[in-house]
Steps between C-alpha positions, in 0.01 A plus 500: 500500500134556426204295608335237286120501533289204394151620593340837564144544625328826591182539705374842397225503767752457785812638325691180575785403269597132523837401360649154457874499448700244305615358834137413581470764771165681504439849634203734526568873478221711647342829392676502165341754265367378167751715310790320672358161399449626144857627495625161615305321230631734231858511621781383275654337808249405769780417743655844459158662542441302821830625642438860403130550571368225731758343733538703819206724412199286587405288798521132414447153637642166397237253386516125560 
């Protein structure tokens, strides 16, 4: 089962990638290179891309 993303924000100055999932959970992934964000935005399946290239690879925090 792949993830369903409802919002994606990228802060290029700080390399923070903020993701809001369909469940309403919000996470910030830190030090994500611009090319990874661009790949996510251009991916046929953003959930699959998250699993393959982001989850478990970058430090993250859950946002309130």
